[in-house]
N, C-alpha and C positions, 0 to 999 in steps of 0.2 A: 477276421471271421476266423480264419484258421485256429487262432488262437484259442477262440471259444471252443473249438472240436477238438482241442486237446487235453486228452483226459488225465494226462500226467500234470499239466499246470492247473487242472481243474481239483486233481487231490492236492496238490501243494498248498493251493488256496485256500481249501477248505479246510485243510489241516492246519494251517496257518491262523487262519480266523479261529477253530476252536481252541486251539492251544494259547493263545494269546486273550480271548477270553478269561481263560482261568488264571492266568495271570494279572488280569485286571481285576480280577478278584479279590484279590490278597491282600490288599489296605482294607477293603471292608469287611473281610473276614476277622483281621487283626482287631481292628475297632470293635466288632461286635464281642471278642474274647477279651479285650483289656480289663473290663470290671470283673468278668465272671471269675478268671485266672489271678487276677492281683499283677497283671503285667507291668511293670516299669517303661517308661521310654527306652532303655536300654535294653532291655527285653526285646519288646517291637522291633528295634533296630537291629538285634541278632537275628531275629527269625528273617526280616526282610533280608538280610546278608547270606545270611545261608540260602536261602533261595535264586540269589541272584548270583554269588560265587558258584554254586553248582551249575547253574543256567549258563554259565558264561565261561568260566575255566576250562569246563570238560568239553566243550563243543568242539574244539578240534581232535581230539581222541574219538568221538562219536562221528565225526568227518570219517577220520581214518577208517573207523570200521565200515561206514559206508562204501566207501571208496572198494572194500573187499568184499562186493556183492551183498553185504548185509542191510540196504539201506531200506528195503521194502518192511522188514520186521522191525527196524528202529523206528521209523516214519510210524508204522501202526503202535508199536508200544510207546511213545511217545506220547501220544495224544489219551491212550488209555489211561499211561501212570499219571498224568498230572491231573485230570477230571476225578481220578478215584481217590487220591490223595489230598487233594482239595474238597472234595465232600468231606472226608474222614476229620480233615483239620478242625470244621467248624464244630464237632464234638470232641477233641482235644480235651482232657482233664488236668494235664500237667505239661510245665513248660518245655520239659525237655522231650515228650513225644510231640509237641507243636513243633519243634525245633527240627525234630527227624522226619516228619511229614513234608516240611517246608523244603529241606535239602532234597528229598526224593521228586517231589513237585520238581524241582529246578532240574534234577537229571531228565525226567522227563522231556520239559521245556529242551535241554540241550540235545536231547537223542533225535529231535524231530527237526530242529532247524537247519542243520547244514542238508540232511536229506530233502528237505522240502526246497530248498534254493537249488539245489542240482535238478531235482526232476523242474522246476521251474525254468531252469535253462536249456530243456532239452527242446530246442525249436530252431530256427532259421536263426543264423548269426544277424540277419537284418532285422529279427524281431527279438530279440533277446532283452534288450532294454524295455520294451514293452511289456514282455512275458513276465519280468522279475518286477514291474510298478504293479503288475496284476498281484504276483504274489505278497509282495509288500502290503498292497490294500487291504487282502485279507487280515493281514497281523494288525497294523495301525486300526482298523474298524474294531476287531477285536477287543482289542488293548482299551479302546475309546467307550466300547459299550459295556466292557467287562462291569464295572461298578452298577450298572443299570441292572444287567442281567443278574447280578448276585442278589440285589435286593428282592427282584421278582422269586429267584429259585428259595430264598428265605422264606417268602410270606405262601410259597406253594407247597415246598416240600414237608419246613416243620421239622418232626422229628424223623423223617425218613430221609433226610438229606443225604447220608453218606448211600445209601441205596438207590436213590434217583440218579443222583451224580456218576455212581457206575455206571447203571443201566445207559442214560447219557452218553458218557464217554465211551463205553464198549460199542453202541452203534455209531457215535463218529469213527471210531478208528474201523468198525466193517465199511463204512462208506468210503474211506481213505484206502485201503484194502481193496476194494472191488473196482476203484477209480484207476488205482495203479496197477492193477493186473490186466485194465482194459487199455492199456499203451502198449504198443507192439515192439517198441523198441528195446533194445536188452540195454544192460547197461554200460557195456564197451562200444554199444552204436549210437552215442552221441553225437549229435552233429558238431561238427569243429568249426570255428570261425578260418578259413583259407587264410586270413590276413592275420591271423594270430599266431605269432611266432611259438615254437614249440620248445625251444631252450629255455632255460632258466633266467627269468626277466633280470636286469639289472640290478642291483643292490639299491642305487641311488632312487630308482623309480619305487621300488618296494617302501623304501625310508618315507619318501614323500608322501605317498598316499597313505601311508599309516598316518603320518602327522595331519594329515588334511581331514583322515578319519577322527583320530584324536580330538584335534582343537571343536570339530563340529558335535561330538559327541558330549564333549565336555559342556559346551553350550546347552545342548538340547536337555540333559539330565536336569542341570542347574535351574532352567526356567521352568519344566514341569515341578521341581519341588520345591521352587522358592517364590514363582510370579505368585500364586495364590497366597503366600506369606505376606507378600506387599500388597496386595489387594485387599487382605485382611487389615493388616496394620493401618489401611488408611482409612479405615471406619465404613467400608463398605458391606462387611458382612461375608460370612462361610458361604453363603447360598450363591450370592454374586462372584465370589471368587470361584465357585466351582463352575461356573455359566462361561468365566473367562477359560478357565482351564478346557474345559469342553470346546471353545472358539478355537483355540490351540489345536488340541489333539485330531479332533474330525479333519480340517483341513490338511494336516499332515498327510493323510492317509490321500486326498486328493491331490495334493502336491506330488507325491510319489508317483501317480498315475500319469500326471504331466511331465513329469521330469525324464520319467524311465521312456514315455513314448515319444517324446521330443528327440530324445538322445539317440535313437534309431535315426533321425532324418538329419540332424545338425553336429552330430559327433558328440561323446560322452563328456570330454575335457570342458567343451564349451557350456556345456549344461551345468557342470560343476562348477566353472567360475562365477557363471551369471547368478548362481542360485545362493552359492556362499556368499557373495558381495553382498547380495540382498539380506541374508539375516541379519546382518547389526543393525543397519537404519531401521529395519521394521522392530528391532528387539529394542531401540530407542525409542522409538513412536509409541510402542506396547508400554514402555517404563514412565512415559511422560504425556501419556493420554489420560483424561478423565474419564469419568463413568460413562458421557455418553459417546465416547469415541474408541474406547478400548477394545469394544466388541467389534471394532472395524480392524485395528491394528492385528489383534489375536489370530485370524485368519490368514492374514499377509504374512505374518511369520511363520505359522503354520505350513502354508504353501512352499515357502521359501525354504523351510528348514525339511521336508518331505520331498523336495523336487532332487535331493541330491543322493537319497538314501537307496534306491536301487542301481545309482549310476555307479557309487562306488563298488557295490558288490560285484557288479556284472564285470567294471573294471578289474576286479582283483581276482575274479574267476579268470579273466584272461590270462593274468599272469603264470598262472600254472595250470594249462589246462587239461594236463592228464591226473591233476592229484584234485579235481572240485570240489568234492566232501569237505576233503582237509582246510583248501583255501576258504571256502564258506564258512567252516565251523570257526576258522581263525578272525577273520572278519567279523562274524555277528559275536563272537565271544570277545574282541577287543572293543568292539563298541560299549557291550556292557561295562568291560573294566574299566574304558578311558570315562565313562560317565560318571563311575562312583568315585574314581579318584578326583574328577572335576568337581564333584557337588561336595566331597569332603573338603576340598581346598577351598571353595566359595564359602561353605562354613566356619573356616575357620577364619577368614578373611573378612568375613561378614559381621563377627563380634568384635574386629578392630576397629574398620573403618565404617561400618554401617552396609547394611543389605543392599538399599537400593544403590549406592554409590558403586557395591562391588558388584552388580549386577549390569551396570551402566558399563563398567570395564569390561564385563563379557564380551560386548558387542565388537571388540577389537579382535577377538579370537576369529571368528569367521572370517574377517577381513583378511586374516594373515592366511586362513586356509584357502580363500580364493588367490591369493598372490604367489603360494607354493604349486597349486594347480597350474600355473601357467609353466611349471617345467616338469609335466606329465606329457607324454607322448600326444602330439596331435592326432586325433583318429577321426578327424570330418572326412565324409564319405568319398569328396571331391580329392580329398588328399589321398586316402587309401587307393582310389583308383589310380592314380597318378604313380605312386610307387610301386604298384604291382603290374602296371601296363607293360607288354613287353616292349623292348627296346629293339 
């Protein structure tokens, strides 16, 4: 219950929900603009890439700015920027303008995410996994419902979409600002875990965690991109492919909530090992399932994938407790970049050996991530108590 009264966490979660709703709108906005602007597939890809690159590569920079006490302004401006640009994007009359707006929207997303992750971590160490899972829940729900929200906005707003989106975005930003200012702790009063070393983490631990995130993000982005293509190629139709995708995305949010909460009780490494090990079998089941059972395998995969997301973020923050913003931005940005690299590699591989074969091979990557997770420090509560008990 203490987490539900944490205004800092509330601000972070609501802001994450708001920002990722707009991120989830982008594919539908591009779909609507393809014919009026005569966009080629290459141009659609460039717009999406502009948003992805600016929203990922600049996150460490915005995290650094946040650590310099600009976290409140960046969190608020991030929400306002992405909502405004997404509304304007709907009425862009030229590809160049569309590309520019996508890049600005990506900057808004990048400005918010590190600040949100830091705000969510402002709680007792033994509740940090639960807090981060709630923060991730907001973002995952926002991204999952983004296409549905955009459809409703198109129908309601009509020609007044830019004005409506701007007003809604400014209202959301105001709510985030109000919730942040309601938190009594100053930036330098963040509660640190006494069991977390304040010295620089070992390079081997950083590299290991980075590889775990890389392999997981590779699979996550590829599944989101290509599983609908697999479903459609099986003759099951676009609508059914959308249902399968939704059956994956929503459970990702549920899995994050379960994984983060459980990690506070049994340790983050154990949750990371178990969840990543489950991703591969769930993916293989998803790809081999028929129409009668595919909607059962989708949620299993989504829960397994989502369970590790808040865990790796909290683990990464623990490596550099004096630079939470930079580390949060680096992890979140690296997740996007790793996914982009993975989905590109899978695209080339699918042209050579087939899409289904490529996706089946992807099932081995999370098993590799699970094996690497064994090399991370054991952080089970019982182990931590023994390590810090007085001699």
